[in-house]
Phi, psi and omega in degrees: 000355180084014180267069190294317182298319179295318180298315180297316179299316181294321179290328176293322175298315179298321180296323177296323180288328183216073188296342181261003179290118180294321183289321178297314180297321178294314181295328175296317176298319178296321178296319175301318181296313179300328181279357182082011178265070191295321180296319177295322179297312180300317180298313180297316182290325175295320177297321178298316179291336173294330177287321180203104184288354181256015181272100186303318180301328177289323175297319177297313179302318179295321176300316179293323177295317177297321179300315180300328181275358181078017180265072191291322179299317179294319179299313181299319179298319180292318179295322178296321176298315179302316179296320180295333179273330180227083189303325185259020183273108183288337176295317177296320179296315176300316180302316179295317179299318177300312181298318175304313183298308183292339181271359178091004178270070188298318182296319177296316179298317180295322178299318179289321176302312179299322180294316179295320179294320178295316178299325182293345176280342182255330177204171186290124170240121182305133178303332178298329180293319178291319178301318182298320180293321176298322176299313179303326178279353180082016180262084184295323182298313177296321178301314181292326176299317180287329175292323175297320176297317178301315180298313182294331178269003182059040175291166182290108177243024183298327185264019185304324184272351188231336184288142185309316180300319186284330176301325179293343180262353193298338180276351181277131181302331178297331180293312180301321178297317180294317179302315180296316180295325179292331179101015177274149179295147179284000000 
């Protein structure tokens, strides 16, 4: 909903209750990232990885924080680490495809996009994942087609107002319409 300060406060409370929780620490880093507090996000996510360097969600979070800062080589490396730790995680694969796209590695992004589409023929791959790679490639029309599919399938659109791929679409009038239809505040 874009209520970043509240999210950070709640996650800090949770962290005080369970300071060794990897997921709480990772989500706190993600909340900093969504709030545009990229340096705090990087610091928090690195601390999380100091607790357990094999925790794939923290590598993904770090990758997204690096992506927001335009540090694409570092982001790609973090997403690749996440994939090596969770081989079948399509969220990590999508994240890598998006990073490839925004960094100008179009062939690599297209390869991952093709892989996600192929995987979607065998098992469920959220349409938002495919849309995100299209955003990374700069293809807004395809991204919106897949977001419409996500909406019609009731896919997870909770992060529509804050996740990096969707922020890149926020100036498009179709985006405001989708946010309104999902029921998120404008």
